[in-house]
C-alpha positions in Angstrom: 7.6 12.3 12.3 9.5 9.2 13.4 13.2 9.2 14.4 14.2 5.7 15.6 17.0 5.7 18.2 18.7 2.6 16.8 19.6 4.2 13.5 22.4 6.5 12.4 21.6 9.5 10.2 23.3 11.7 7.6 22.9 15.4 6.8 21.7 14.3 3.4 18.7 12.6 5.1 19.7 8.9 4.7 19.5 6.5 7.6 21.6 3.4 8.3 20.7 0.4 10.5 23.7 -1.7 11.4 23.5 -5.4 11.8 26.9 -6.9 12.5 29.2 -5.9 9.6 26.2 -5.3 7.4 23.9 -2.3 7.2 20.5 -1.3 5.7 20.3 2.1 4.1 17.2 4.2 3.4 15.9 7.7 3.4 14.4 9.3 6.5 10.8 10.0 7.3 11.6 13.7 6.9 13.1 13.2 3.5 10.2 11.2 2.1 7.8 13.8 3.5 9.7 16.6 1.7 10.0 14.7 -1.6 6.3 13.8 -1.7 4.9 10.8 -3.6 7.9 8.6 -4.6 7.4 7.0 -8.1 10.8 5.6 -9.1 14.1 4.5 -7.7 17.4 4.1 -9.6 20.1 2.4 -7.7 23.5 1.9 -9.3 24.6 -1.7 -10.0 23.5 -4.0 -7.2 27.0 -5.4 -6.7 28.8 -2.1 -6.7 31.2 -0.7 -4.1 30.0 2.5 -2.7 32.0 5.2 -0.9 30.8 7.3 2.1 29.4 10.6 0.9 29.2 9.7 -2.8 26.0 9.3 -4.8 24.9 5.6 -5.2 21.6 6.3 -7.0 18.6 8.6 -7.4 15.1 8.7 -6.1 12.3 10.3 -8.1 9.1 11.8 -6.8 6.2 13.4 -8.6 7.8 16.8 -8.4 11.6 16.2 -8.2 14.6 13.9 -8.5 17.1 13.6 -5.6 20.5 12.0 -5.3 21.0 9.2 -2.7 24.3 9.5 -0.8 26.1 6.6 0.9 26.3 7.0 4.7 29.3 4.7 4.8 31.6 2.8 2.4 30.9 -0.8 1.5 29.6 -3.2 -1.1 26.0 -3.4 -2.1 24.8 -7.0 -1.5 21.1 -6.4 -2.0 18.7 -3.9 -3.5 15.2 -3.8 -2.2 13.6 -5.2 -5.4 10.1 -4.8 -3.9 10.4 -1.1 -4.6 10.5 -1.6 -8.4 6.8 -2.3 -8.3 5.8 -0.5 -5.1 8.1 2.6 -4.6 5.4 4.1 -2.4 6.6 1.7 0.4 9.3 4.4 0.9 6.6 6.9 1.8 4.5 4.5 3.8 7.3 2.7 5.8 10.7 4.5 5.3 12.4 2.6 8.1 10.9 -0.8 7.4 9.7 -2.1 4.0 11.0 1.1 2.4 14.7 0.3 2.9 16.8 0.9 -0.2 20.0 -1.2 -0.1 21.9 -3.6 2.1 25.7 -3.3 2.2 28.7 -5.0 3.8 30.6 -2.3 5.6 34.2 -1.9 4.4 35.1 0.7 7.0 32.9 0.4 10.1 34.7 3.3 11.8 32.9 5.7 9.3 29.7 5.0 11.3 31.1 7.0 14.2 30.9 10.2 12.0 27.1 9.8 11.6 24.4 11.5 13.7 22.2 9.9 16.3 18.5 10.6 16.3 18.8 13.6 18.7 21.4 15.3 16.5 19.4 14.6 13.3 16.2 16.1 14.9 18.3 19.2 15.8 19.5 19.4 12.2 16.0 19.5 10.8 14.6 21.7 13.5 12.5 19.1 15.4 
């Protein structure tokens, strides 16, 4: 399993890559592995404000549906529309082409509460 050091992680298994005052959000390699084959993604309105810790959408795999939790607060400025036709990108490349949304951070200090790769690995027993 892969755990990039340049990302921040949540206990709900989302990751966040920060670029200036914007951030990409996705699910971790561990999460996609646990979910199995991902078949559908439902993200709330693409221009919606999201709040740290709250649900911003759902992800559906062959066997289950899981909520997606915002790692930090902000405004969604882009949804990865490629996933509409090829949701399996989340399984194949969760930290690259499988990103879910891009946000503008409204409270960058919230990032400090997220885990680094070492802490996330410890959380999942790696």
